[in-house]
ZAMIDREN-649641 format. One line per field, with one value per residue (C-alpha): residue in one letter; residue number from 1; y negated, z negated, x negated. Coordinates in steps of 0.001 Angstrom, whole numbers, plus 500000, padded with zeros to 6 digits. Layout:
REM ZAMIDREN-649641
koldo c(A,...)
vexmar c(NUM,...)
Y c(Y,...)
Z c(Z,...)
X c(X,...)
This chain:
REM ZAMIDREN-649641
koldo c(M,S,P,I,V,S,S,H,I,N,N,N,N,P,V,H,S,F,H,V,S,L,S,L,W,N,A,N,G,L,R,Q,S,T,V,H,D,A,L,S,H,V,L,D,T,H,V,L,F,V,T,E,T,W,L,L,S,G,S,F,P,S,D,W,S,Q,F,H,L,F,G,T,K,V,P,G,A,F,G,R,G,S,G,G,V,L,A,F,V,S,P,S,C,P,F,I,V,S,Q,L,P,S,Y,N,P,H,T,L,S,L,K,F,G,T,L,T,V,H,C,V,Y,L,P,P,P,L,S,S,D,K,V,L,S,I,L,H,S,L,P,L,T,S,D,T,I,L,C,G,D,F,N,A,R,F,G,S,L,L,G,D,T,N,A,N,A,R,G,N,S,L,Q,P,W,I,E,E,S,S,L,S,I,L,N,A,S,L,A,Y,G,I,P,T,F,I,T,F,R,R,Q,K,E,V,H,S,I,I,D,L,F,L,K,N,I,G,E,I,A,M,L,K,P,P,K,H,A,L,L,S,E,E,R,L,V)
vexmar c(1,2,3,4,5,6,7,8,9,10,11,12,13,14,15,16,17,18,19,20,21,22,23,24,25,26,27,28,29,30,31,32,33,34,35,36,37,38,39,40,41,42,43,44,45,46,47,48,49,50,51,52,53,54,55,56,57,58,59,60,61,62,63,64,65,66,67,68,69,70,71,72,73,74,75,76,77,78,79,80,81,82,83,84,85,86,87,88,89,90,91,92,93,94,95,96,97,98,99,100,101,102,103,104,105,106,107,108,109,110,111,112,113,114,115,116,117,118,119,120,121,122,123,124,125,126,127,128,129,130,131,132,133,134,135,136,137,138,139,140,141,142,143,144,145,146,147,148,149,150,151,152,153,154,155,156,157,158,159,160,161,162,163,164,165,166,167,168,169,170,171,172,173,174,175,176,177,178,179,180,181,182,183,184,185,186,187,188,189,190,191,192,193,194,195,196,197,198,199,200,201,202,203,204,205,206,207,208,209,210,211,212,213,214,215,216,217,218,219,220,221,222,223,224,225,226,227,228,229,230,231,232,233)
Y c(750109,751584,755219,756490,758937,761240,762973,766099,766901,770246,770411,774056,773444,775998,773380,770507,771655,769311,768725,765176,763527,759999,757735,754483,751654,748142,746118,742843,741095,743266,742052,743159,744181,746755,748393,750876,751888,752339,754538,756612,757713,759070,760962,763864,761691,760908,757520,755055,752484,749299,746835,743234,742791,738997,739135,736442,737563,739693,743086,744750,746308,750063,753137,753764,752454,749671,748626,745375,743594,740271,738296,734720,731648,730420,726649,724681,727765,726757,729262,732265,734642,736745,740055,741993,745716,747607,751191,752654,755745,758173,759159,762746,762174,764765,762676,759755,756936,754088,751035,750662,747322,745244,745689,742972,740827,743261,746616,748223,751134,753812,756905,759921,763342,763672,761698,758109,756256,752921,751245,748316,745591,744110,741260,740692,737359,739017,739436,742918,742012,740918,744127,746231,744233,744945,748660,748874,747454,750526,753419,756557,759144,762743,763295,759940,758904,755613,754450,751335,748907,748550,746718,748822,750814,753838,754676,758304,759334,759044,759352,755598,753792,751384,750592,747258,745686,746440,750107,750308,748648,750984,754263,754311,753470,756276,758769,757536,757755,761371,760387,761944,760242,762386,760736,762409,765943,765916,763149,762745,760252,759302,755479,753644,750301,749916,746720,745369,742597,741388,744285,746787,749047,748360,750689,751377,753379,751006,752481,755201,757893,758769,761291,762894,765847,769348,770666,768339,770228,767862,764415,763944,761272,760774,761861,758268,754933,751754,748303,747135,747114,749430,753047,754632,756939)
Z c(570346,573074,574064,577041,576531,579434,580223,582359,583754,585082,586652,587221,589070,591911,594429,593269,591681,590888,588557,587911,585391,584199,581925,580237,578867,577608,578816,577069,580117,582803,584111,587290,585266,583285,586137,587101,583473,582884,585945,585017,581876,583810,586730,586013,586206,589271,588166,585578,584495,583008,581069,580276,583258,583194,586955,588951,592477,594459,593556,592240,594365,594057,596177,594025,595602,593648,593012,591142,589130,588750,585534,584946,584438,580868,580724,579622,579600,582554,584984,582663,583148,580777,581188,584397,585139,587519,588752,589998,592143,592474,595934,594771,594139,596271,596594,598759,596314,597075,595097,594357,594296,591198,588870,586456,585817,583251,585074,587783,589362,591542,593343,594177,594985,593238,590270,589430,586957,585399,583545,581326,579383,576865,574989,571301,571745,573714,571690,571135,573317,576150,575886,576054,579081,580822,580075,581143,584538,585260,587148,585120,587824,587265,587074,585491,583277,581391,579934,578823,575968,574282,571169,569390,566262,565264,561853,560780,564091,565730,562617,562495,559202,559801,561977,563384,564550,568214,567523,565496,568298,570969,569240,570184,573822,573947,572646,574963,577934,577086,576844,574599,573363,574167,571450,568893,570231,571653,569901,566540,564295,566860,566922,570250,568741,566337,565032,561900,559762,556610,557031,556903,559745,560985,563465,565061,567811,570440,573783,574691,577188,577505,579873,580961,582750,581544,580691,579824,579569,577549,576038,574750,573696,575860,575087,575068,573925,575960,574586,573803,570697,572321,573102,576495,576427)
X c(885197,887260,886716,888655,891463,892147,895396,895187,898617,899710,903150,903973,907216,907033,908139,905923,902677,899806,896903,895803,893500,894308,892264,893185,891049,891713,888725,889554,888156,886548,883200,881493,878439,880463,882375,879641,879124,882852,883294,880234,882106,885097,883609,885954,889072,891159,892501,891186,893766,892301,894446,893542,891241,891791,891212,893039,892079,889634,888209,885055,882294,882823,883467,886562,889765,891460,895043,895632,898251,896492,896512,897627,895470,895094,895732,892670,890431,888210,889726,889825,892711,894773,896552,896122,896136,893837,893745,890457,891109,888219,886948,887546,891259,893101,896273,897264,897870,900251,901265,904960,906772,906159,909117,907953,904842,903435,903401,901273,903171,901589,902806,900679,901974,905318,904034,904955,902754,903690,900802,901762,900065,902509,900765,901548,903412,906251,909431,910837,913835,911522,909490,912650,913823,910499,910699,914345,913315,911171,912787,912092,912572,911537,907769,906953,904061,904207,900909,899118,898572,901952,900710,903320,902539,904600,903169,903357,904950,901511,899357,898774,898230,901103,904111,905213,908462,907760,907176,910388,912365,910928,911730,915458,914601,912033,914587,917351,914968,914004,910344,907736,904568,901545,899474,901767,901407,897878,895923,897642,895888,893215,892860,892838,891803,888876,887322,885657,887105,885347,882896,885742,886845,890364,892022,895383,897095,898494,897343,899807,900728,904432,905974,909206,907621,906894,903464,900605,897367,895235,894879,891374,888888,885802,882276,881056,882452,882582,881885,885374,887503,889999,889289,889149,892154)
């Protein structure tokens, strides 16, 4: 299952003050029939980021504005795509949202207010060196949020049951970049991926929010779950 986790950001800098609510969900293939239901779960959010849309072109019928990083076609899969990142922006969002240039094929970058948000989908087959190269390509200016499906596990740092090689390789970069992982401070131990294998629940924490800004008011799970193995964050 995939509940949504929402991050409510308060920046109390006297020059640049804003409050914004962000949500994140791995759809594992977003279908038109699920869009309305997904958005109905996040009516109090300004921006819903969706990873693994599998969308190759076009958009979804909705009164929410959309910004797309389209996926890539899977060879021999009858036109099905893989990857892809989408941002739904609520009609109630008080900021003008603009899409920044694409820094790499795995990141959707947006700007609203003084805030920059990079949303990534980093599939498991990527090597640790390739993932680090992708992340190094992103400009981490002040007031930056980095979120998405990293497929990186950090073990006890986030309250996960295990760590993996990607998580171990990312820790030095996170420290060098002066980033903090919000899952550690505000959602410790809360899984973002849940599935069942051999009738046993398996879960992990791979969908993350990182930031280099000051006060973050809240990172919380949603009231309802969506039908995906990964949680709406």
